KOLMINU-827645 format. One record per residue: residue number from 1; x, y negated, z negated of N, C-alpha, C in turn; residue in one letter. Coordinates in Angstrom, 2 decimals. Example, Ala and Ser with C-alpha at 12.3 -4.5 7.8 and 13.67 -1.06 7.14 Angstrom:
% KOLMINU-827645
REC   pos       n_u       n_v       n_w      ca_u      ca_v      ca_w       c_u       c_v       c_w   code
REC     1     13.19      5.69     -7.80     12.30      4.50     -7.80     13.20      3.30     -7.80      a
REC     2     12.85      2.25     -7.08     13.67      1.06     -7.14     12.90     -0.03     -7.87      s
This chain:
% KOLMINU-827645
REC   pos       n_u       n_v       n_w      ca_u      ca_v      ca_w       c_u       c_v       c_w   code
REC     1     17.87    -41.91      4.94     16.96    -40.91      5.47     17.99    -40.09      6.34      x
REC     2     18.93    -40.60      6.86     19.73    -39.81      8.09     20.18    -38.49      7.37      x
REC     3     20.48    -38.29      6.15     21.08    -37.26      5.72     20.32    -36.00      5.21      x
REC     4     18.86    -36.32      5.48     17.63    -35.37      5.07     17.77    -34.10      6.09      x
REC     5     17.61    -32.90      5.50     17.90    -31.76      6.15     16.48    -30.75      5.73      x
REC     6     15.60    -30.75      6.61     14.42    -29.83      6.25     14.76    -28.47      6.24      x
REC     7     14.50    -27.70      5.13     14.49    -26.12      5.32     13.09    -25.79      5.85      x
REC     8     13.16    -24.92      6.76     11.98    -24.52      7.44     11.74    -22.90      7.12      x
REC     9     10.87    -22.39      6.31     10.77    -21.06      5.99      9.58    -20.61      6.66      x
REC    10      9.92    -19.63      7.48      9.00    -19.16      8.40      8.54    -17.74      8.09      x
REC    11      7.14    -17.29      7.91      6.45    -16.22      7.99      7.03    -15.27      6.76      x
REC    12      7.40    -15.69      5.75      7.89    -14.86      4.46      6.51    -14.30      3.78      x
REC    13      5.83    -13.57      4.05      4.61    -13.28      3.76      4.60    -11.65      3.14      x
REC    14      3.71    -11.41      2.45      3.43    -10.12      1.70      3.31     -9.03      2.94      x
REC    15      2.53     -9.54      3.94      2.00     -8.43      4.92      3.38     -7.82      5.41      x
REC    16      4.35     -8.41      5.64      5.64     -8.00      6.45      6.15     -6.83      5.58      x
REC    17      5.85     -6.55      4.54      6.35     -5.44      3.59      5.22     -4.36      3.80      x
REC    18      4.42     -4.35      4.69      3.30     -3.47      5.30      3.75     -2.19      5.57      x
REC    19      3.61     -0.82      4.91      4.26      0.28      4.90      4.33      0.68      6.48      x
REC    20      3.28      0.45      7.08      3.07      0.94      8.69      4.05      0.44      9.65      x
REC    21      4.61     -0.71      9.15      5.66     -1.58      9.98      6.87     -0.96      9.64      x
REC    22      7.26     -0.27      8.80      8.63      0.35      8.51      9.30     -0.63      7.48      x
REC    23     10.36     -0.06      7.07     11.25     -0.87      5.96     11.98     -1.87      6.59      x
REC    24     12.28     -2.97      6.18     13.02     -4.26      6.57     14.53     -3.65      6.47      x
REC    25     15.21     -4.40      7.34     16.54     -3.83      7.24     17.44     -4.93      6.46      x
REC    26     17.10     -5.80      5.92     17.91     -6.69      5.18     17.25     -6.74      3.73      x
REC    27     17.57     -5.96      2.81     16.98     -5.96      1.52     17.33     -7.19      0.61      x
REC    28     18.28     -8.16      1.19     18.59     -9.32      0.37     17.76    -10.56      1.00      x
REC    29     17.25    -10.17      1.85     16.69    -11.56      2.64     15.76    -12.30      1.73      x
REC    30     14.77    -11.76      1.13     13.98    -12.61      0.44     14.81    -13.28     -0.84      x
REC    31     15.72    -12.44     -1.46     16.55    -13.05     -2.71     17.29    -14.37     -2.04      x
REC    32     17.83    -14.33     -0.85     18.62    -15.19     -0.17     17.63    -16.55      0.08      x
REC    33     16.45    -16.14      0.76     15.71    -17.29      0.82     15.11    -18.15     -0.48      x
REC    34     15.28    -17.29     -1.46     14.72    -17.93     -2.60     15.86    -18.83     -3.23      x
REC    35     17.11    -18.33     -3.02     18.25    -19.13     -3.56     18.33    -20.56     -2.73      x
REC    36     17.98    -20.36     -1.42     18.02    -21.64     -0.43     16.76    -22.64     -0.92      x
REC    37     15.66    -22.05     -1.10     14.61    -22.84     -1.75     14.96    -23.48     -3.04      x
REC    38     15.54    -22.91     -3.77     15.97    -23.47     -5.22     16.88    -24.65     -5.05      x
REC    39     18.05    -24.36     -4.02     18.76    -25.48     -3.70     18.27    -26.49     -3.21      x
REC    40     17.44    -26.51     -2.00     16.76    -27.56     -1.53     15.81    -28.34     -2.54      x
REC    41     15.11    -27.71     -2.95     14.27    -28.29     -4.26     15.19    -28.98     -5.35      x
REC    42     16.34    -28.55     -5.81     17.04    -29.17     -6.60     17.61    -30.43     -6.16      x
REC    43     17.95    -30.49     -4.80     18.55    -31.59     -4.19     17.59    -32.41     -3.58      x
REC    44     16.24    -32.19     -3.84     15.09    -33.18     -3.23     15.09    -33.27     -1.76      x
REC    45     15.40    -32.30     -1.01     15.43    -32.08      0.27     14.12    -31.76      0.69      x
REC    46     13.51    -31.85      1.98     12.22    -31.52      2.32     12.23    -29.98      2.82      x
REC    47     10.93    -29.35      2.27     10.86    -27.94      2.36      9.50    -27.77      3.29      x
REC    48      9.64    -26.96      4.24      8.34    -26.70      4.96      8.34    -25.25      4.91      x
REC    49      7.11    -24.86      4.77      6.69    -23.39      4.57      5.80    -23.05      5.95      x
REC    50      6.07    -22.15      6.53      5.35    -21.66      7.79      4.60    -20.32      7.58      x
REC    51      3.10    -20.22      7.61      2.59    -19.08      7.41      1.90    -18.65      8.76      x
REC    52      1.92    -17.34      9.05      1.29    -16.64     10.16     -0.12    -16.21      9.86      x
REC    53     -1.22    -16.91     10.27     -2.63    -16.49      9.93     -2.87    -15.60     11.48      x
REC    54     -2.79    -14.29     11.30     -3.20    -13.44     12.20     -4.70    -13.45     12.60      x
REC    55     -4.96    -13.45     14.17     -6.39    -13.25     14.34     -6.57    -11.94     14.90      x
REC    56     -5.81    -11.04     14.69     -6.05     -9.48     14.83     -6.82     -8.89     13.47      x
REC    57     -8.03     -8.46     13.78     -8.59     -7.81     12.60     -8.11     -6.80     11.76      x
REC    58     -7.15     -6.03     12.25     -6.49     -5.02     11.68     -5.16     -5.57     10.93      x
REC    59     -4.83     -6.72     11.10     -3.49     -7.20     10.64     -3.41     -7.51      9.25      x
REC    60     -2.45     -7.17      8.44     -2.32     -7.45      6.84     -2.01     -9.07      6.79      x
REC    61     -1.74     -9.61      8.05     -1.48    -11.14      7.96     -2.75    -11.87      8.30      x
REC    62     -3.92    -11.10      8.48     -5.21    -12.06      8.54     -5.60    -12.57      7.34      x
REC    63     -6.01    -14.08      7.37     -6.44    -14.60      6.28     -7.58    -13.90      5.41      x
REC    64     -7.54    -14.02      4.08     -8.47    -13.29      3.22     -7.81    -11.96      3.00      x
REC    65     -6.62    -11.48      3.60     -5.99    -10.42      3.08     -4.94    -10.63      2.20      x
REC    66     -4.44     -9.82      1.35     -3.42     -9.95      0.49     -2.08    -10.30      1.29      x
REC    67     -1.98     -9.64      2.25     -0.71     -9.66      3.01     -0.51    -10.96      3.73      x
REC    68     -1.51    -11.81      3.70     -1.46    -13.14      4.28     -0.55    -14.13      3.34      x
REC    69     -0.74    -13.72      2.08      0.03    -14.69      1.06      1.59    -14.82      1.43      x
REC    70      1.83    -15.87      1.11      3.48    -16.05      0.86      3.97    -15.01     -0.30      x
REC    71      5.08    -14.61      0.00      5.89    -13.92     -1.27      6.10    -14.73     -2.28      x
REC    72      5.85    -14.29     -3.62      5.91    -14.89     -4.87      7.12    -16.09     -4.84      x
REC    73      8.25    -15.51     -4.63      9.53    -16.48     -4.64      9.45    -17.56     -3.77      x
REC    74      8.77    -17.30     -2.57      8.63    -18.46     -1.50      7.61    -19.51     -1.72      x
REC    75      6.39    -19.02     -2.19      5.39    -20.03     -2.57      5.89    -20.92     -3.75      x
REC    76      5.59    -22.18     -3.55      6.03    -23.21     -4.44      5.75    -24.49     -3.84      x
REC    77      6.50    -25.42     -4.60      6.59    -26.85     -3.97      7.07    -26.89     -2.60      x
REC    78      6.35    -27.70     -1.82      6.67    -27.76     -0.32      6.33    -29.22      0.00      x
REC    79      6.73    -29.59      1.09      6.37    -30.95      1.71      5.45    -30.69      2.77      x
REC    80      5.50    -29.60      3.41      4.56    -29.38      4.36      4.27    -27.77      4.58      x
REC    81      2.96    -27.39      4.77      2.73    -26.16      5.15      2.16    -26.17      6.55      x
REC    82      2.76    -25.26      7.36      2.23    -25.10      8.83      1.61    -23.73      8.86      x
REC    83      0.35    -23.82      9.27     -0.36    -22.56      9.54     -0.48    -22.34     11.19      x
REC    84     -0.08    -21.26     11.55     -0.09    -20.59     12.95     -0.75    -19.31     13.30      x
REC    85     -0.97    -19.07     14.52     -1.51    -17.80     15.06     -0.88    -17.35     15.94      x
REC    86      0.40    -18.08     16.46      1.23    -17.69     17.59      2.64    -17.57     16.90      x
REC    87      3.76    -17.12     17.84      4.91    -16.94     17.47      5.80    -18.27     17.44      x
REC    88      5.24    -19.51     17.19      6.04    -20.52     17.16      5.52    -21.67     16.04      x
REC    89      6.30    -22.18     15.20      5.65    -23.14     14.12      5.37    -24.28     14.90      x
REC    90      5.96    -24.59     16.06      5.78    -25.65     16.71      4.27    -25.78     17.44      x
REC    91      3.48    -24.54     17.32      2.15    -24.56     17.90      1.28    -24.32     16.64      x
REC    92      1.68    -24.95     15.60      0.78    -24.67     14.44      0.18    -25.97     13.94      x
REC    93     -0.53    -25.85     12.83     -1.21    -26.94     12.36     -1.02    -27.20     10.82      x
REC    94     -0.43    -28.56     10.52     -0.50    -29.70     11.39      0.91    -29.56     12.39      x
REC    95      1.15    -30.59     12.99      2.40    -30.54     14.21      3.53    -30.67     13.38      x
REC    96      4.57    -29.64     13.51      5.81    -29.64     12.97      6.53    -30.79     13.55      x
REC    97      6.62    -30.79     14.86      7.18    -31.85     15.68      6.88    -33.35     15.29      x
REC    98      5.49    -33.43     15.07      5.16    -35.00     14.65      5.67    -35.15     13.11      x
REC    99      5.42    -34.11     12.53      6.00    -34.47     11.14      7.49    -34.74     11.10      x
REC   100      8.26    -33.86     11.60      9.91    -34.09     11.60     10.08    -35.43     12.02      x
REC   101      9.48    -35.99     13.10      9.64    -37.40     13.75      9.19    -38.43     12.77      x
REC   102      8.09    -38.43     12.11      7.62    -39.32     11.20      8.31    -39.49     10.00      x
REC   103      8.86    -38.24      9.68      9.83    -38.31      8.37     11.26    -38.73      8.68      x
REC   104     11.51    -38.80     10.00     12.99    -39.42     10.49     13.98    -38.18     10.22      x
REC   105     13.58    -36.83     10.35     14.28    -35.77      9.95     14.95    -35.40     11.19      x
REC   106     16.18    -35.29     11.26     16.94    -34.69     12.56     17.75    -33.54     12.31      x
REC   107     17.83    -33.07     11.09     18.46    -31.89     10.98     17.62    -30.96     10.33      x
REC   108     17.70    -29.47     10.72     16.80    -28.56     10.03     17.62    -27.42      9.89      x
REC   109     17.09    -26.84      8.83     17.97    -25.27      8.51     16.73    -24.37      8.59      x
REC   110     16.66    -23.23      9.39     15.58    -22.38      9.36     15.86    -20.92      8.66      x
REC   111     15.25    -20.38      8.21     14.97    -18.99      7.66     13.88    -18.29      7.68      x
REC   112     13.99    -16.96      7.54     12.78    -16.33      7.47     12.63    -15.11      8.14      x
REC   113     11.56    -14.75      8.74     11.13    -13.50      9.29     11.15    -13.83     10.75      x
């Protein structure tokens, strides 16, 4: 288990393409994340997806809004889904720290928004 490396994909949700927030500055971002996910899944390495559930009534990231959904190329097989409403996956549910420790994972690769 010492060589396990968890890929943590943070907030790659449809709502971040919301027109009012402006265009992103990295058009290859989602394609690159998709390639990382394919490689992690192919090698049987753990994948953690993180989704931001906004508490703001006007946010496209609010649960129940289409913008809350993960982007299609990101949604898929994963070992853990963290749901959070703050700017840290370590304050989400379930506990990312507890899961990493229980799984014996000491290396992580982080990507996302």
